[in-house]
DOKOLTI-789908 format. One record per residue: residue in one letter; residue number from 1; y, z, x of N, C-alpha, C in turn. Coordinates in steps of 0.05 Angstrom, whole numbers. Layout:
<pts>
kollum=A migu=NUM nv=Y nw=Z nu=X cav=Y caw=Z cau=X cv=Y cw=Z cu=X
...
</pts>
This chain:
<pts>
kollum=M migu=1 nv=134 nw=190 nu=542 cav=146 caw=177 cau=534 cv=181 cw=150 cu=551
kollum=T migu=2 nv=180 nw=138 nu=565 cav=193 caw=125 cau=574 cv=218 cw=114 cu=553
kollum=D migu=3 nv=238 nw=119 nu=568 cav=272 caw=109 cau=550 cv=254 cw=78 cu=534
kollum=E migu=4 nv=243 nw=71 nu=547 cav=249 caw=38 cau=533 cv=230 cw=38 cu=507
kollum=D migu=5 nv=213 nw=54 nu=521 cav=189 caw=59 cau=494 cv=202 cw=73 cu=473
kollum=E migu=6 nv=227 nw=95 nu=483 cav=230 caw=108 cau=460 cv=258 cw=90 cu=442
kollum=A migu=7 nv=267 nw=74 nu=455 cav=292 caw=53 cau=445 cv=271 cw=33 cu=428
kollum=A migu=8 nv=248 nw=28 nu=439 cav=232 caw=4 cau=421 cv=210 cw=23 cu=394
kollum=F migu=9 nv=210 nw=43 nu=396 cav=201 caw=59 cau=374 cv=220 cw=59 cu=352
kollum=D migu=10 nv=245 nw=67 nu=361 cav=272 caw=75 cau=350 cv=274 cw=49 cu=331
kollum=E migu=11 nv=270 nw=25 nu=338 cav=277 caw=-4 cau=326 cv=256 cw=-6 cu=319
kollum=F migu=12 nv=222 nw=-4 nu=310 cav=204 caw=-2 cau=295 cv=211 cw=14 cu=268
kollum=L migu=13 nv=222 nw=34 nu=276 cav=233 caw=56 cau=251 cv=234 cw=48 cu=242
kollum=A migu=14 nv=261 nw=33 nu=254 cav=298 caw=34 cau=233 cv=281 cw=-8 cu=205
kollum=A migu=15 nv=261 nw=-20 nu=232 cav=254 caw=-48 cau=208 cv=231 cw=-29 cu=197
kollum=R migu=16 nv=220 nw=-19 nu=191 cav=196 caw=-24 cau=180 cv=183 cw=1 cu=166
kollum=S migu=17 nv=207 nw=28 nu=167 cav=189 caw=55 cau=150 cv=195 cw=52 cu=118
kollum=T migu=18 nv=216 nw=35 nu=110 cav=211 caw=22 cau=81 cv=194 cw=3 cu=75
kollum=S migu=19 nv=179 nw=-21 nu=85 cav=170 caw=-18 cau=79 cv=135 cw=-1 cu=83
kollum=L migu=20 nv=143 nw=13 nu=93 cav=104 caw=19 cau=98 cv=115 cw=41 cu=75
kollum=L migu=21 nv=139 nw=50 nu=70 cav=134 caw=78 cau=49 cv=134 cw=60 cu=18
kollum=R migu=22 nv=142 nw=32 nu=11 cav=137 caw=11 cau=-12 cv=111 cw=8 cu=-17
kollum=T migu=23 nv=89 nw=9 nu=18 cav=59 caw=9 cau=14 cv=52 cw=25 cu=8
kollum=A migu=24 nv=55 nw=53 nu=20 cav=46 caw=88 cau=9 cv=53 cw=86 cu=-21
kollum=I migu=25 nv=69 nw=82 nu=-29 cav=78 caw=82 cau=-57 cv=64 cw=73 cu=-77
kollum=L migu=26 nv=56 nw=43 nu=-71 cav=39 caw=14 cau=-88 cv=5 cw=41 cu=-72
kollum=V migu=27 nv=-2 nw=42 nu=-54 cav=-29 caw=48 cau=-55 cv=-35 cw=71 cu=-63
kollum=C migu=28 nv=-16 nw=96 nu=-48 cav=-24 caw=113 cau=-64 cv=-26 cw=128 cu=-90
kollum=G migu=29 nv=-5 nw=107 nu=-112 cav=-14 caw=110 cau=-128 cv=3 cw=148 cu=-151
kollum=A migu=30 nv=12 nw=149 nu=-128 cav=18 caw=184 cau=-145 cv=62 cw=181 cu=-131
kollum=T migu=31 nv=65 nw=208 nu=-127 cav=94 caw=206 cau=-124 cv=110 cw=195 cu=-103
kollum=R migu=32 nv=129 nw=210 nu=-104 cav=144 caw=182 cau=-82 cv=142 cw=207 cu=-56
kollum=H migu=33 nv=137 nw=238 nu=-59 cav=130 caw=256 cau=-42 cv=109 cw=250 cu=-29
kollum=D migu=34 nv=94 nw=248 nu=-44 cav=61 caw=236 cau=-25 cv=68 cw=226 cu=-6
kollum=A migu=35 nv=68 nw=198 nu=-18 cav=76 caw=167 cau=-7 cv=81 cw=175 cu=27
kollum=E migu=36 nv=114 nw=189 nu=28 cav=135 caw=198 cau=41 cv=110 cw=223 cu=65
kollum=D migu=37 nv=97 nw=237 nu=46 cav=82 caw=254 cau=72 cv=61 cw=231 cu=80
kollum=L migu=38 nv=58 nw=217 nu=68 cav=33 caw=196 cau=90 cv=46 cw=178 cu=108
kollum=V migu=39 nv=69 nw=161 nu=101 cav=80 caw=158 cau=108 cv=88 cw=172 cu=138
kollum=Q migu=40 nv=108 nw=195 nu=134 cav=118 caw=215 cau=150 cv=79 cw=219 cu=174
kollum=H migu=41 nv=58 nw=219 nu=166 cav=32 caw=228 cau=180 cv=31 cw=206 cu=198
kollum=A migu=42 nv=31 nw=175 nu=187 cav=31 caw=159 cau=203 cv=44 cw=142 cu=228
kollum=L migu=43 nv=67 nw=154 nu=216 cav=94 caw=144 cau=239 cv=77 cw=164 cu=263
kollum=E migu=44 nv=75 nw=205 nu=251 cav=75 caw=205 cau=272 cv=52 cw=197 cu=304
kollum=K migu=45 nv=29 nw=197 nu=283 cav=13 caw=178 cau=298 cv=17 cw=143 cu=318
kollum=T migu=46 nv=31 nw=137 nu=303 cav=43 caw=113 cau=313 cv=59 cw=121 cu=340
kollum=Y migu=47 nv=80 nw=142 nu=338 cav=90 caw=143 cau=364 cv=70 cw=163 cu=377
kollum=R migu=48 nv=45 nw=181 nu=361 cav=37 caw=193 cau=402 cv=21 cw=170 cu=415
kollum=H migu=49 nv=12 nw=142 nu=393 cav=-1 caw=125 cau=403 cv=15 cw=100 cu=413
kollum=W migu=50 nv=48 nw=106 nu=414 cav=59 caw=78 cau=413 cv=68 cw=63 cu=446
kollum=S migu=51 nv=51 nw=76 nu=463 cav=58 caw=67 cau=489 cv=27 cw=46 cu=489
kollum=R migu=52 nv=9 nw=52 nu=478 cav=-5 caw=41 cau=478 cv=-14 cw=12 cu=463
kollum=I migu=53 nv=5 nw=22 nu=441 cav=3 caw=1 cau=408 cv=23 cw=-13 cu=411
kollum=R migu=54 nv=38 nw=-2 nu=422 cav=63 caw=-32 cau=418 cv=69 cw=-52 cu=432
kollum=R migu=55 nv=53 nw=-70 nu=435 cav=48 caw=-92 cau=444 cv=28 cw=-101 cu=430
kollum=D migu=56 nv=26 nw=-87 nu=426 cav=-1 caw=-103 cau=396 cv=17 cw=-120 cu=370
kollum=N migu=57 nv=-2 nw=-93 nu=351 cav=12 caw=-101 cau=328 cv=16 cw=-71 cu=312
kollum=P migu=58 nv=39 nw=-54 nu=319 cav=46 caw=-32 cau=309 cv=53 cw=-36 cu=278
kollum=E migu=59 nv=59 nw=-42 nu=264 cav=62 caw=-40 cau=235 cv=37 cw=-42 cu=224
kollum=A migu=60 nv=24 nw=-66 nu=230 cav=-5 caw=-69 cau=224 cv=-12 cw=-39 cu=224
kollum=Y migu=61 nv=-15 nw=-31 nu=250 cav=-34 caw=13 cau=260 cv=-18 cw=26 cu=243
kollum=A migu=62 nv=3 nw=23 nu=237 cav=9 caw=54 cau=218 cv=9 cw=37 cu=191
kollum=R migu=63 nv=8 nw=13 nu=177 cav=-2 caw=16 cau=148 cv=-23 cw=13 cu=154
kollum=R migu=64 nv=-44 nw=10 nu=170 cav=-72 caw=13 cau=164 cv=-79 cw=50 cu=158
kollum=I migu=65 nv=-60 nw=67 nu=185 cav=-62 caw=99 cau=182 cv=-52 cw=106 cu=142
kollum=V migu=66 nv=-36 nw=87 nu=137 cav=-22 caw=95 cau=108 cv=-43 cw=88 cu=89
kollum=V migu=67 nv=-63 nw=64 nu=94 cav=-81 caw=67 cau=75 cv=-102 cw=79 cu=72
kollum=N migu=68 nv=-128 nw=74 nu=97 cav=-128 caw=93 cau=97 cv=-135 cw=126 cu=86
kollum=A migu=69 nv=-110 nw=142 nu=97 cav=-101 caw=154 cau=90 cv=-104 cw=156 cu=56
kollum=A migu=70 nv=-86 nw=145 nu=49 cav=-83 caw=147 cau=12 cv=-115 cw=146 cu=17
kollum=I migu=71 nv=-131 nw=128 nu=15 cav=-149 caw=130 cau=-1 cv=-174 cw=151 cu=12
kollum=S migu=72 nv=-173 nw=157 nu=27 cav=-177 caw=200 cau=32 cv=-177 cw=212 cu=13
kollum=R migu=73 nv=-149 nw=223 nu=2 cav=-137 caw=238 cau=-6 cv=-150 cw=232 cu=-27
kollum=A migu=74 nv=-154 nw=205 nu=-34 cav=-166 caw=200 cau=-73 cv=-179 cw=211 cu=-70
kollum=R migu=75 nv=-207 nw=206 nu=-48 cav=-235 caw=203 cau=-52 cv=-235 cw=245 cu=-61
kollum=R migu=76 nv=-218 nw=251 nu=-46 cav=-222 caw=283 cau=-47 cv=-209 cw=293 cu=-75
kollum=N migu=77 nv=-184 nw=281 nu=-83 cav=-173 caw=281 cau=-105 cv=-196 cw=275 cu=-128
kollum=R migu=78 nv=-216 nw=262 nu=-127 cav=-226 caw=258 cau=-157 cv=-229 cw=265 cu=-180
kollum=V migu=79 nv=-206 nw=301 nu=-186 cav=-210 caw=309 cau=-207 cv=-188 cw=284 cu=-226
kollum=I migu=80 nv=-190 nw=275 nu=-257 cav=-172 caw=253 cau=-270 cv=-141 cw=279 cu=-277
kollum=R migu=81 nv=-129 nw=274 nu=-266 cav=-100 caw=275 cau=-274 cv=-82 cw=252 cu=-278
kollum=E migu=82 nv=-60 nw=268 nu=-294 cav=-30 caw=251 cau=-296 cv=-22 cw=241 cu=-266
kollum=I migu=83 nv=-17 nw=210 nu=-257 cav=-4 caw=210 cau=-237 cv=26 cw=198 cu=-241
kollum=T migu=84 nv=56 nw=213 nu=-233 cav=72 caw=200 cau=-248 cv=71 cw=186 cu=-213
kollum=F migu=85 nv=87 nw=163 nu=-220 cav=91 caw=126 cau=-203 cv=128 cw=126 cu=-204
kollum=A migu=86 nv=129 nw=138 nu=-188 cav=165 caw=118 cau=-171 cv=160 cw=84 cu=-170
kollum=R migu=87 nv=179 nw=86 nu=-172 cav=187 caw=59 cau=-172 cv=189 cw=57 cu=-146
kollum=P migu=88 nv=177 nw=31 nu=-118 cav=174 caw=28 cau=-101 cv=200 cw=16 cu=-87
kollum=P migu=89 nv=217 nw=24 nu=-72 cav=241 caw=14 cau=-60 cv=239 cw=-24 cu=-56
kollum=D migu=90 nv=254 nw=-38 nu=-66 cav=253 caw=-62 cau=-59 cv=273 cw=-78 cu=-73
kollum=T migu=91 nv=274 nw=-95 nu=-64 cav=304 caw=-111 cau=-58 cv=312 cw=-127 cu=-86
kollum=P migu=92 nv=333 nw=-123 nu=-95 cav=333 caw=-142 cau=-130 cv=324 cw=-169 cu=-114
kollum=A migu=93 nv=322 nw=-177 nu=-148 cav=306 caw=-203 cau=-154 cv=316 cw=-223 cu=-173
kollum=N migu=94 nv=321 nw=-244 nu=-176 cav=343 caw=-254 cau=-195 cv=322 cw=-246 cu=-228
kollum=S migu=95 nv=340 nw=-242 nu=-241 cav=327 caw=-236 cau=-270 cv=300 cw=-225 cu=-273
kollum=P migu=96 nv=290 nw=-200 nu=-251 cav=263 caw=-196 cau=-265 cv=260 cw=-181 cu=-289
kollum=D migu=97 nv=235 nw=-183 nu=-292 cav=216 caw=-175 cau=-312 cv=212 cw=-145 cu=-314
kollum=L migu=98 nv=221 nw=-129 nu=-318 cav=219 caw=-106 cau=-307 cv=195 cw=-101 cu=-333
kollum=D migu=99 nv=200 nw=-106 nu=-355 cav=169 caw=-93 cau=-370 cv=134 cw=-100 cu=-352
kollum=L migu=100 nv=139 nw=-119 nu=-352 cav=121 caw=-132 cau=-335 cv=115 cw=-116 cu=-312
kollum=R migu=101 nv=132 nw=-117 nu=-296 cav=138 caw=-96 cau=-265 cv=113 cw=-81 cu=-274
kollum=D migu=102 nv=126 nw=-62 nu=-286 cav=132 caw=-37 cau=-290 cv=88 cw=-24 cu=-307
kollum=A migu=103 nv=80 nw=-51 nu=-324 cav=64 caw=-59 cau=-344 cv=39 cw=-62 cu=-316
kollum=L migu=104 nv=44 nw=-81 nu=-298 cav=29 caw=-87 cau=-265 cv=32 cw=-65 cu=-257
kollum=I migu=105 nv=51 nw=-42 nu=-242 cav=42 caw=-21 cau=-234 cv=30 cw=-2 cu=-249
kollum=E migu=106 nv=30 nw=0 nu=-269 cav=12 caw=23 cau=-290 cv=-15 cw=10 cu=-287
kollum=E migu=107 nv=-31 nw=-13 nu=-283 cav=-44 caw=-23 cau=-285 cv=-62 cw=-20 cu=-260
kollum=L migu=108 nv=-41 nw=-38 nu=-236 cav=-57 caw=-17 cau=-210 cv=-66 cw=2 cu=-211
kollum=R migu=109 nv=-49 nw=25 nu=-215 cav=-49 caw=51 cau=-211 cv=-74 cw=56 cu=-229
kollum=R migu=110 nv=-90 nw=48 nu=-234 cav=-120 caw=54 cau=-245 cv=-142 cw=46 cu=-249
kollum=L migu=111 nv=-129 nw=24 nu=-216 cav=-162 caw=26 cau=-203 cv=-168 cw=36 cu=-184
kollum=P migu=112 nv=-202 nw=28 nu=-166 cav=-205 caw=58 cau=-151 cv=-184 cw=47 cu=-134
kollum=P migu=113 nv=-184 nw=69 nu=-102 cav=-168 caw=60 cau=-84 cv=-171 cw=37 cu=-74
kollum=K migu=114 nv=-192 nw=31 nu=-66 cav=-201 caw=14 cau=-41 cv=-190 cw=-13 cu=-60
kollum=M migu=115 nv=-204 nw=-14 nu=-77 cav=-196 caw=-39 cau=-97 cv=-156 cw=-52 cu=-96
kollum=R migu=116 nv=-142 nw=-10 nu=-99 cav=-117 caw=-16 cau=-109 cv=-105 cw=-30 cu=-72
kollum=A migu=117 nv=-114 nw=-20 nu=-55 cav=-108 caw=-16 cau=-31 cv=-105 cw=-46 cu=-25
kollum=V migu=118 nv=-132 nw=-73 nu=-28 cav=-138 caw=-89 cau=-16 cv=-115 cw=-98 cu=-41
kollum=L migu=119 nv=-107 nw=-106 nu=-68 cav=-96 caw=-120 cau=-81 cv=-56 cw=-110 cu=-72
kollum=V migu=120 nv=-54 nw=-84 nu=-63 cav=-32 caw=-86 cau=-49 cv=-21 cw=-101 cu=-22
kollum=L migu=121 nv=-49 nw=-95 nu=-8 cav=-41 caw=-112 cau=18 cv=-40 cw=-140 cu=20
kollum=R migu=122 nv=-56 nw=-149 nu=3 cav=-70 caw=-183 cau=-8 cv=-43 cw=-184 cu=-31
kollum=Y migu=123 nv=-33 nw=-185 nu=-44 cav=-11 caw=-193 cau=-59 cv=7 cw=-185 cu=-62
kollum=W migu=124 nv=16 nw=-156 nu=-56 cav=37 caw=-141 cau=-42 cv=60 cw=-150 cu=-29
kollum=E migu=125 nv=35 nw=-146 nu=-3 cav=48 caw=-142 cau=24 cv=45 cw=-172 cu=39
kollum=D migu=126 nv=35 nw=-188 nu=21 cav=28 caw=-214 cau=33 cv=14 cw=-222 cu=56
kollum=Q migu=127 nv=-15 nw=-209 nu=56 cav=-25 caw=-204 cau=79 cv=-45 cw=-226 cu=66
kollum=S migu=128 nv=-52 nw=-232 nu=103 cav=-81 caw=-254 cau=86 cv=-108 cw=-236 cu=89
kollum=E migu=129 nv=-130 nw=-259 nu=81 cav=-152 caw=-240 cau=75 cv=-170 cw=-229 cu=108
kollum=A migu=130 nv=-161 nw=-242 nu=121 cav=-174 caw=-229 cau=156 cv=-149 cw=-204 cu=152
kollum=S migu=131 nv=-121 nw=-202 nu=155 cav=-113 caw=-185 cau=162 cv=-112 cw=-168 cu=143
kollum=T migu=132 nv=-117 nw=-170 nu=114 cav=-137 caw=-143 cau=103 cv=-155 cw=-133 cu=101
kollum=A migu=133 nv=-180 nw=-152 nu=113 cav=-207 caw=-140 cau=129 cv=-187 cw=-111 cu=148
kollum=A migu=134 nv=-187 nw=-136 nu=176 cav=-179 caw=-118 cau=193 cv=-165 cw=-97 cu=185
kollum=Q migu=135 nv=-146 nw=-85 nu=166 cav=-135 caw=-59 cau=164 cv=-147 cw=-46 cu=150
kollum=L migu=136 nv=-158 nw=-49 nu=136 cav=-185 caw=-35 cau=110 cv=-214 cw=-33 cu=126
kollum=G migu=137 nv=-216 nw=-51 nu=152 cav=-240 caw=-40 cau=166 cv=-266 cw=-56 cu=153
kollum=C migu=138 nv=-271 nw=-71 nu=133 cav=-284 caw=-86 cau=115 cv=-283 cw=-114 cu=122
kollum=S migu=139 nv=-309 nw=-130 nu=110 cav=-300 caw=-158 cau=124 cv=-292 cw=-173 cu=99
kollum=V migu=140 nv=-279 nw=-195 nu=99 cav=-269 caw=-210 cau=93 cv=-277 cw=-223 cu=57
kollum=G migu=141 nv=-310 nw=-215 nu=53 cav=-320 caw=-217 cau=33 cv=-318 cw=-203 cu=22
kollum=T migu=142 nv=-315 nw=-179 nu=23 cav=-314 caw=-147 cau=14 cv=-275 cw=-148 cu=-1
kollum=V migu=143 nv=-259 nw=-163 nu=17 cav=-242 caw=-170 cau=7 cv=-227 cw=-190 cu=-15
kollum=K migu=144 nv=-245 nw=-210 nu=-12 cav=-243 caw=-227 cau=-22 cv=-255 cw=-216 cu=-55
kollum=S migu=145 nv=-279 nw=-202 nu=-58 cav=-293 caw=-197 cau=-85 cv=-279 cw=-168 cu=-88
kollum=Q migu=146 nv=-262 nw=-157 nu=-78 cav=-248 caw=-140 cau=-94 cv=-218 cw=-136 cu=-100
kollum=A migu=147 nv=-212 nw=-165 nu=-86 cav=-195 caw=-175 cau=-96 cv=-192 cw=-195 cu=-127
kollum=A migu=148 nv=-217 nw=-209 nu=-125 cav=-230 caw=-214 cau=-151 cv=-228 cw=-193 cu=-175
kollum=R migu=149 nv=-253 nw=-174 nu=-164 cav=-247 caw=-155 cau=-183 cv=-229 cw=-139 cu=-200
kollum=G migu=150 nv=-213 nw=-132 nu=-178 cav=-182 caw=-130 cau=-183 cv=-170 cw=-134 cu=-205
kollum=L migu=151 nv=-171 nw=-160 nu=-190 cav=-146 caw=-189 cau=-207 cv=-153 cw=-185 cu=-245
kollum=A migu=152 nv=-196 nw=-189 nu=-241 cav=-208 caw=-195 cau=-265 cv=-185 cw=-163 cu=-290
kollum=R migu=153 nv=-192 nw=-149 nu=-278 cav=-191 caw=-114 cau=-301 cv=-165 cw=-120 cu=-304
kollum=I migu=154 nv=-155 nw=-127 nu=-285 cav=-115 caw=-117 cau=-298 cv=-111 cw=-150 cu=-324
kollum=R migu=155 nv=-120 nw=-163 nu=-318 cav=-124 caw=-182 cau=-326 cv=-143 cw=-179 cu=-356
kollum=E migu=156 nv=-160 nw=-165 nu=-356 cav=-160 caw=-173 cau=-381 cv=-149 cw=-131 cu=-394
kollum=R migu=157 nv=-147 nw=-127 nu=-375 cav=-122 caw=-95 cau=-399 cv=-99 cw=-105 cu=-399
kollum=M migu=158 nv=-83 nw=-136 nu=-390 cav=-61 caw=-139 cau=-397 cv=-57 cw=-157 cu=-422
kollum=H migu=159 nv=-83 nw=-164 nu=-425 cav=-94 caw=-176 cau=-448 cv=-110 cw=-167 cu=-478
kollum=I migu=160 nv=-114 nw=-146 nu=-479 cav=-119 caw=-123 cau=-490 cv=-95 cw=-112 cu=-500
kollum=T migu=161 nv=-81 nw=-110 nu=-475 cav=-56 caw=-94 cau=-485 cv=-36 cw=-122 cu=-505
kollum=E migu=162 nv=-27 nw=-136 nu=-488 cav=-18 caw=-163 cau=-501 cv=-29 cw=-157 cu=-532
kollum=G migu=163 nv=-52 nw=-162 nu=-545 cav=-62 caw=-169 cau=-568 cv=-67 cw=-150 cu=-587
kollum=A migu=164 nv=-59 nw=-124 nu=-577 cav=-52 caw=-92 cau=-588 cv=-24 cw=-99 cu=-610
kollum=L migu=165 nv=-9 nw=-109 nu=-582 cav=18 caw=-110 cau=-586 cv=39 cw=-137 cu=-609
kollum=Q migu=166 nv=6 nw=-153 nu=-615 cav=20 caw=-175 cau=-628 cv=17 cw=-181 cu=-666
</pts>
């Protein structure tokens, strides 16, 4: 790798590693440690292929590796177990409703891995349907249907939870 490539990768790493970690935490639905492992894996692959992908979209490349690895890991670990969920790193917002946020993240964790990945990329990362489909290697129709089903499940569960509390 040339010095110019090294410098460009260092810039990419400084600018996007926190975003990749946040995505990994949300998609992985596990501990921060597991999410950090996914990001490290993605950054290693990105580094190895940097000269080829540098001018395209290295963030999308790395994010796709994170999402695919999280989905593969979830498929391998289909054994039902309790998952602890670390808070994703982010910037503070004005008067956030932390209880609602925690409830939404809890419901997000209960979704199947691919559905969870669609919702995280589409709504948390604010990706378009086409971009989400490209990153997950599926059709735009699949993204639309997975997003609609995922949101419907969350709404249904949140409604039941709210009704039980009142």
